N, C-alpha and C positions, 0 to 999 in steps of 0.2 A: 162336698166341700172341695174335693179335688178339682171338680169342674169349675167351681167358683174361683179357686186359687189360680187355676190356669187362665181363666178369663181375665182376672185382675192382672196377672203377669203379662198377658198378651196386650192388654190395654196400656200398661205402664211402658212396655217396650215400644208400642206404637206411638205413644206420646213422646217418649224419649227419642225415637227415630225421627219424628216430625220436628221436634225442637232442635235436634242435633244436625239434621241434614243441611241447613244453611251454614252452620259452623263447619261442617265437614266439607261442603262445597267451597266455602271461602278458603279453607286450608289447602284444598287440592288446587284451587286457582292460584293461590299465593305461591305454592310450591312450583307450579308450572311457570309463573312469571319469574320466579327466582332462577329457575333453570334456563329460561330464555335470556335473562339478564346475564347470567354466567357465560352462556354460549356467545352472546354478543361481545362481552368483555374479552373473552378468549380470542375471538376473531379480531378484535381491535388490536390486542397485544401482538398477535401473529402478523397482522398487517403492518404495524409499526416496526416490528423486528425485521420483516422482509424489506421494508423501506430503508431501514438503517443499513442492512446488509448491501442493498443496491447502491446506496449512497457511498458506503465505504469502498465498494468495488470500483465505482466510477472515480472516486478520489484517487484510489491506488492506480487505476489505469491511466488517469490523466498525469499523475506525477511520474509514472513509469515512462510514458511517452515523452514528457518534457525533459526528464533527466537524461534519457537516451539521446535526445536531440542536443541538449546542452553539452553533454560529454563529447559527442562527435564534433560539435561546433568548436568547442574549446580545443580539442585535438587539432582540428584544421587550422585554427588561429595560432596554435603553438608551432605547427609546421611552417606556416607563412612567416611567422616572426623569426623562426630559426633561419629561414632563407635570407631574411633581411639582415640578421646579425652576421651570417656567414659572408654575405656580399658587402657588408659594411654600409648598408643603405637603410638603417633604421629610421623610420619616419614617425612623427607624432601620431599620425592616423593609425599606423600599425600598432603602436603602443596602446592607443585608446581601444581599438578593436579587441586586442588581447585582454586588456583589463576588464572590458565589458563582458567578454565571453567567460573569463575567470569568475567574475562576481556573480553572473547569472548561474553558472554551474554551482558555485559554493552555496548560494541561497537555496537552490533546489536540493542539493545534497543535505543541507541542514533540515529541510522539511522532510526529506525521505527518511532520515534517521528516526523520525518519530512514528512513521507509519509502515515502513517496510517490515515484512516478516523476517525472522532471523536468517533463514536460508538465503534470501535475496540480499539482505544487508551484508552478510559475509562475503558476497561477491562484489558488492559496491565498495567495500573498504579498500581492496587492492586497486580498483580503478581510481579512487580518490587519492590514494598514496602515490600511485604512478603519475597521475597528473601533476601533483605537487612536486614530486621529484624532478619531473621533466621541466616544469616551469623554473625550478631552482637551478637546474643544470643550464638552461638557456640563459637565464639572467647572469649566472657566473661567467659563462662564455662571453656574453655581451660586455660585462665589466672587465674582461681580460684577466679574470682570476679563476680559471677552471680548477676544480678539485683534482689533486694528484691521485694517482692510483694508490690504494691501500690494500691491506690483506682482504678486506671485506667488500670493497667497492672498486669498480674499474674507474679510470680517469674520465673526467668530463672532456668529451670531444664532440665535434660536430657530427661525426659518424654515429657515436653512441646515442646522442640526442635524437638524431634522425631515426635510428632503429627503435627507440622508445616510442616516438610518434607514429612511425609507419607500421610497426609490427606489434610490439608489446601492448601498447594502449588499445589498438584495434582488437587484438585477441581478448583482452580483459573486458572491453566493452561488449564484444559479441557474446562472451560467456554470461555477462550480466543481463544482456538483452534476452538471451535464451531462458534464463531462470525467471525473468519477469514474465515472459510469455507463458511459461509453464504454470506460474502462479495464477495467471489470469485464465488458464484453461484453454488457451488458443494454440498451444503447441504440445505435442506428445513427445516426451524425451526418448521413448523407444523408437520413434520413427526416424530419429537422427542417426541411429546406429546401422 
């Protein structure tokens, strides 16, 4: 009886194995397909993330370059306009160039505020403030209404306006440019010391 029971059990197991092998094969194949699908999905997500990072980097690099150029151009136009005011030779063309440079800079600065990292934005704020202060100073000098000296501020003079344009602004813009280069990974801050 023991041998008969063993034979019956082996037969049952054989039939069960024969019947279950297609199911087991399908299950293994389905699991392999799911793993392949998951791997492909993960690769697509990684590729999309890498593309987004490249796009954000390119956008940041582009606006960095454009803002740097616009700030320098605006400073040059401020200096040129200051010379015209000092010489009493303000021309409509000079006013138009200054206003165009100012508007171009302001538009780029507005865009920059939305994408600059905090460290770079902290360096951009003083540039923006100084450009605005210099513009105001030159316009007050042009109108013949310079601001007098106060406890907090020096008086508006052609010399102080020239210093803002020639030294202060260039130093602030150079500092901003350096931080932008560091953020892009094209400059090592340690190499400057």
